[in-house]
N, CA, C and O atoms as CSV, one atom per row, in Angstrom:
chain,resi,resn,atom,element,x,y,z
A,1,UNK,N,N,145.345,121.881,87.319
A,1,UNK,CA,C,146.618,121.566,87.937
A,1,UNK,C,C,146.405,120.805,89.235
A,1,UNK,O,O,147.098,119.824,89.499
A,2,UNK,N,N,145.458,121.245,90.042
A,2,UNK,CA,C,145.197,120.584,91.319
A,2,UNK,C,C,144.751,119.143,91.108
A,2,UNK,O,O,145.194,118.244,91.822
A,3,UNK,N,N,143.882,118.922,90.138
A,3,UNK,CA,C,143.435,117.554,89.859
A,3,UNK,C,C,144.601,116.681,89.398
A,3,UNK,O,O,144.702,115.520,89.794
A,4,UNK,N,N,145.474,117.233,88.568
A,4,UNK,CA,C,146.637,116.481,88.097
A,4,UNK,C,C,147.543,116.118,89.278
A,4,UNK,O,O,148.021,114.987,89.365
A,5,UNK,N,N,147.781,117.071,90.184
A,5,UNK,CA,C,148.602,116.803,91.361
A,5,UNK,C,C,147.990,115.690,92.203
A,5,UNK,O,O,148.701,114.804,92.679
A,6,UNK,N,N,146.680,115.733,92.384
A,6,UNK,CA,C,146.003,114.718,93.174
A,6,UNK,C,C,146.140,113.341,92.525
A,6,UNK,O,O,146.434,112.357,93.203
A,7,UNK,N,N,145.928,113.278,91.219
A,7,UNK,CA,C,146.058,112.019,90.490
A,7,UNK,C,C,147.474,111.464,90.561
A,7,UNK,O,O,147.660,110.247,90.572
A,8,UNK,N,N,148.471,112.336,90.610
A,8,UNK,CA,C,149.864,111.906,90.663
A,8,UNK,C,C,150.305,111.554,92.087
A,8,UNK,O,O,151.442,111.128,92.294
A,9,UNK,N,N,149.407,111.731,93.075
A,9,UNK,CA,C,149.750,111.405,94.456
A,9,UNK,C,C,150.624,112.449,95.109
A,9,UNK,O,O,151.280,112.162,96.111
A,10,UNK,N,N,150.650,113.641,94.573
A,10,UNK,CA,C,151.551,114.676,95.080
A,10,UNK,C,C,150.843,115.634,96.036
A,10,UNK,O,O,151.339,116.736,96.270
A,11,UNK,N,N,149.699,115.242,96.591
A,11,UNK,CA,C,148.975,116.154,97.458
A,11,UNK,C,C,149.749,116.481,98.726
A,11,UNK,O,O,149.451,117.489,99.367
A,12,UNK,N,N,150.721,115.682,99.111
A,12,UNK,CA,C,151.532,115.972,100.299
A,12,UNK,C,C,152.747,116.829,99.952
A,12,UNK,O,O,153.483,117.253,100.843
A,13,UNK,N,N,152.957,117.081,98.675
A,13,UNK,CA,C,154.104,117.869,98.246
A,13,UNK,C,C,153.751,119.352,98.306
A,13,UNK,O,O,152.801,119.787,97.657
A,14,UNK,N,N,154.502,120.125,99.074
A,14,UNK,CA,C,154.207,121.551,99.208
A,14,UNK,C,C,154.901,122.399,98.152
A,14,UNK,O,O,154.552,123.566,97.976
A,15,UNK,N,N,155.875,121.837,97.450
A,15,UNK,CA,C,156.575,122.600,96.421
A,15,UNK,C,C,155.991,122.273,95.053
A,15,UNK,O,O,155.752,121.112,94.719
A,16,UNK,N,N,155.768,123.324,94.272
A,16,UNK,CA,C,155.185,123.170,92.949
A,16,UNK,C,C,156.025,123.943,91.945
A,16,UNK,O,O,156.570,125.000,92.264
A,17,UNK,N,N,156.126,123.418,90.743
A,17,UNK,CA,C,156.877,124.073,89.675
A,17,UNK,C,C,155.926,124.280,88.504
A,17,UNK,O,O,155.294,123.343,88.014
A,18,UNK,N,N,155.844,125.521,88.076
A,18,UNK,CA,C,155.014,125.868,86.928
A,18,UNK,C,C,155.899,126.396,85.817
A,18,UNK,O,O,156.865,127.116,86.068
A,19,UNK,N,N,155.564,126.033,84.588
A,19,UNK,CA,C,156.313,126.580,83.461
A,19,UNK,C,C,155.530,127.748,82.881
A,19,UNK,O,O,154.301,127.719,82.819
A,20,UNK,N,N,156.251,128.766,82.459
A,20,UNK,CA,C,155.627,129.957,81.908
A,20,UNK,C,C,155.591,129.872,80.387
A,20,UNK,O,O,156.214,128.994,79.788
A,21,UNK,N,N,154.864,130.783,79.779
A,21,UNK,CA,C,154.798,130.827,78.314
A,21,UNK,C,C,156.163,131.128,77.700
A,21,UNK,O,O,156.422,130.782,76.548
A,22,UNK,N,N,157.038,131.778,78.482
A,22,UNK,CA,C,158.375,132.113,77.995
A,22,UNK,C,C,159.346,130.943,78.129
A,22,UNK,O,O,160.499,131.045,77.711
A,23,UNK,N,N,158.892,129.838,78.706
A,23,UNK,CA,C,159.761,128.669,78.866
A,23,UNK,C,C,160.526,128.653,80.177
A,23,UNK,O,O,161.372,127.785,80.390
A,24,UNK,N,N,160.243,129.593,81.049
A,24,UNK,CA,C,160.880,129.623,82.370
A,24,UNK,C,C,160.096,128.738,83.332
A,24,UNK,O,O,158.962,128.346,83.056
A,25,UNK,N,N,160.714,128.436,84.453
A,25,UNK,CA,C,160.062,127.643,85.480
A,25,UNK,C,C,160.000,128.444,86.774
A,25,UNK,O,O,160.997,129.016,87.214
A,26,UNK,N,N,158.823,128.475,87.370
A,26,UNK,CA,C,158.631,129.165,88.636
A,26,UNK,C,C,158.347,128.125,89.715
A,26,UNK,O,O,157.491,127.257,89.542
A,27,UNK,N,N,159.061,128.219,90.813
A,27,UNK,CA,C,158.861,127.302,91.928
A,27,UNK,C,C,158.222,128.065,93.079
A,27,UNK,O,O,158.664,129.159,93.432
A,28,UNK,N,N,157.191,127.489,93.655
A,28,UNK,CA,C,156.593,128.109,94.828
A,28,UNK,C,C,156.198,127.032,95.818
A,28,UNK,O,O,156.061,125.861,95.465
A,29,UNK,N,N,156.020,127.440,97.047
A,29,UNK,CA,C,155.647,126.508,98.097
A,29,UNK,C,C,154.301,126.930,98.660
A,29,UNK,O,O,154.078,128.098,98.979
A,30,UNK,N,N,153.421,125.968,98.773
A,30,UNK,CA,C,152.072,126.209,99.257
A,30,UNK,C,C,151.910,125.545,100.611
A,30,UNK,O,O,152.226,124.367,100.778
A,31,UNK,N,N,151.419,126.300,101.569
A,31,UNK,CA,C,151.186,125.752,102.903
A,31,UNK,C,C,149.827,126.228,103.386
A,31,UNK,O,O,149.570,127.430,103.463
A,32,UNK,N,N,148.969,125.289,103.706
A,32,UNK,CA,C,147.635,125.590,104.203
A,32,UNK,C,C,147.486,124.897,105.549
A,32,UNK,O,O,147.330,123.678,105.615
A,33,UNK,N,N,147.536,125.681,106.620
A,33,UNK,CA,C,147.524,125.114,107.966
A,33,UNK,C,C,146.261,124.290,108.218
A,33,UNK,O,O,146.335,123.223,108.826
A,34,UNK,N,N,145.119,124.763,107.765
A,34,UNK,CA,C,143.873,124.025,107.973
A,34,UNK,C,C,143.908,122.677,107.255
A,34,UNK,O,O,143.454,121.671,107.800
A,35,UNK,N,N,144.437,122.655,106.057
A,35,UNK,CA,C,144.542,121.406,105.312
A,35,UNK,C,C,145.502,120.443,105.995
A,35,UNK,O,O,145.263,119.235,106.009
A,36,UNK,N,N,146.580,120.961,106.556
A,36,UNK,CA,C,147.531,120.111,107.277
A,36,UNK,C,C,146.865,119.454,108.486
A,36,UNK,O,O,147.106,118.279,108.762
A,37,UNK,N,N,146.035,120.199,109.205
A,37,UNK,CA,C,145.316,119.650,110.361
A,37,UNK,C,C,144.349,118.575,109.906
A,37,UNK,O,O,144.266,117.512,110.521
A,38,UNK,N,N,143.616,118.841,108.835
A,38,UNK,CA,C,142.670,117.841,108.316
A,38,UNK,C,C,143.387,116.567,107.890
A,38,UNK,O,O,142.893,115.467,108.139
A,39,UNK,N,N,144.551,116.704,107.249
A,39,UNK,CA,C,145.310,115.532,106.811
A,39,UNK,C,C,145.790,114.733,108.021
A,39,UNK,O,O,145.758,113.503,107.997
A,40,UNK,N,N,146.228,115.406,109.066
A,40,UNK,CA,C,146.701,114.714,110.271
A,40,UNK,C,C,145.544,113.972,110.941
A,40,UNK,O,O,145.716,112.848,111.412
A,41,UNK,N,N,144.378,114.592,110.983
A,41,UNK,CA,C,143.214,113.930,111.590
A,41,UNK,C,C,142.775,112.725,110.768
A,41,UNK,O,O,142.355,111.707,111.317
A,42,UNK,N,N,142.874,112.847,109.467
A,42,UNK,CA,C,142.482,111.731,108.586
A,42,UNK,C,C,143.408,110.531,108.794
A,42,UNK,O,O,142.952,109.388,108.796
A,43,UNK,N,N,144.700,110.786,108.967
A,43,UNK,CA,C,145.673,109.708,109.172
A,43,UNK,C,C,145.486,109.044,110.534
A,43,UNK,O,O,145.807,107.867,110.699
A,44,UNK,N,N,144.968,109.789,111.510
A,44,UNK,CA,C,144.786,109.251,112.856
A,44,UNK,C,C,143.647,108.240,112.912
A,44,UNK,O,O,143.596,107.417,113.827
A,45,UNK,N,N,142.739,108.292,111.951
A,45,UNK,CA,C,141.582,107.376,111.979
A,45,UNK,C,C,141.841,106.171,111.179
A,45,UNK,O,O,140.982,105.294,111.089
């Protein structure tokens, strides 16, 4: 899933939707403070 998100350019998207075996959809939000700092530093260079 992570590789697919990266390939789709969605690495800046914090909301993710997963489908379950029952056909339902689960939405969750992922926030990683360390990753956010690294991304900000990368953009500064």
